[in-house]
C-alpha positions in Angstrom: 72.8 75.5 97.6 74.8 79.2 98.9 75.8 79.6 101.6 74.6 83.5 102.8 77.4 85.9 104.2 75.2 89.1 104.1 76.0 92.1 102.4 79.0 93.9 102.2 80.4 95.6 105.2 78.0 93.9 107.3 80.5 92.2 109.8 82.3 96.2 110.2 78.7 97.5 111.6 78.4 99.4 107.9 75.3 100.3 106.1 73.9 98.0 103.3 73.9 101.4 101.0 74.3 105.3 101.7 76.3 106.9 104.0 78.6 104.7 105.1 78.6 101.7 103.5 82.1 100.1 101.1 83.1 102.2 98.7 82.1 100.3 95.4 85.4 99.3 93.6 84.4 100.9 89.9 84.9 104.6 92.4 87.1 103.6 94.2 89.1 102.7 91.1 88.3 105.9 89.5 89.8 108.2 92.3 93.1 106.1 92.5 93.2 107.2 88.5 91.8 111.1 89.5 94.8 111.1 92.1 98.2 109.3 89.8 96.5 112.0 87.3 97.0 114.3 89.7 100.2 113.7 90.6 101.8 113.0 87.6 100.6 116.4 86.9 102.1 118.1 89.8 105.8 115.9 88.7 105.7 117.5 85.9 104.3 120.7 86.6 106.5 121.8 89.7 109.2 119.3 89.8 110.4 118.0 86.9 109.5 121.3 84.1 110.0 119.9 81.2 112.4 116.3 81.4 109.5 114.2 80.9 112.1 111.1 82.3 111.9 113.2 85.9 108.9 113.7 85.4 108.3 109.8 85.7 110.6 109.0 88.2 108.6 111.5 91.1 105.8 110.7 90.2 104.9 108.0 92.8 106.7 109.8 95.8 104.9 112.6 94.7 101.1 110.3 94.8 102.3 109.1 98.3 102.6 112.2 99.6 99.4 113.3 98.8 97.5 110.4 99.8 99.7 110.3 103.0 98.7 114.3 103.8 95.1 114.3 102.7 94.2 110.7 104.1 95.9 112.6 107.9 93.9 116.6 106.7 90.5 115.3 105.5 90.2 111.5 105.2 89.9 112.2 101.5 92.6 112.1 99.0 91.0 114.2 95.7 89.7 111.8 94.0 88.2 110.1 97.1 86.7 113.7 97.6 85.3 114.3 94.3 84.1 111.2 94.1 82.9 110.9 97.5 84.2 108.8 99.3 86.7 108.5 102.4 88.7 106.7 104.7 87.8 105.7 107.9 88.5 103.3 110.7 86.8 100.5 111.4 86.6 101.0 114.8 84.0 103.5 114.6 87.0 106.3 114.3 87.2 108.6 111.1 90.5 110.2 111.7 93.0 108.8 110.8 96.2 108.4 113.2 100.0 108.9 111.6 101.1 104.8 111.9 97.9 103.9 110.0 98.4 106.4 107.0 101.5 105.7 107.2 101.2 102.4 107.0 98.2 102.4 104.6 100.0 104.3 102.2 103.0 102.6 102.3 100.7 99.3 101.2 99.3 100.8 98.7 102.3 102.2 97.1 103.4 98.5 96.4 100.5 98.2 94.9 100.1 94.4 95.5 98.3 94.9 99.2 95.7 96.9 97.2 94.5 94.2 94.9 93.6 91.6 97.8 90.6 91.9 98.6 88.2 89.8 101.6 84.3 89.9 100.5 83.9 93.7 102.3 85.8 94.5 99.1 89.3 96.0 102.1 92.1 95.1 100.4 95.7 94.0 102.1 96.4 98.0 102.7 93.6 98.6 104.1 93.0 95.7 107.2 96.9 95.7 108.2 96.3 99.3 108.9 93.2 98.9 109.6 91.1 100.9 107.6 87.3 100.9 105.4 87.1 103.3 102.6 83.0 104.0 102.8 81.0 106.1 100.8 79.9 110.3 101.9 
């Protein structure tokens, strides 16, 4: 016999489906890939011009800057916005403070915290920043 743990997000007071529910893994991954592609294009186009090595060196810092700035301004990166996702505070607030956005972004850049998650699909970067990624 298995133990019923409830649906993802239930412990956080989130709905089971629809707006405000936990973002599915596939959409989260697709959003990160869109953001990475955008960051590479920015690095090639604005920073490195025609030097591929320099562009590759700048892609990660550009990714971090895009993530931090867009999370602070609108709560979504361009990829998240395209896939109708948003990062919100666990306590119900919609705007992330600078500290939470910075901590989440730095841990995301380290990669490992983002691929270790709990039963609510929150990566360590979300848990540390007290955030959750939801559908909009």
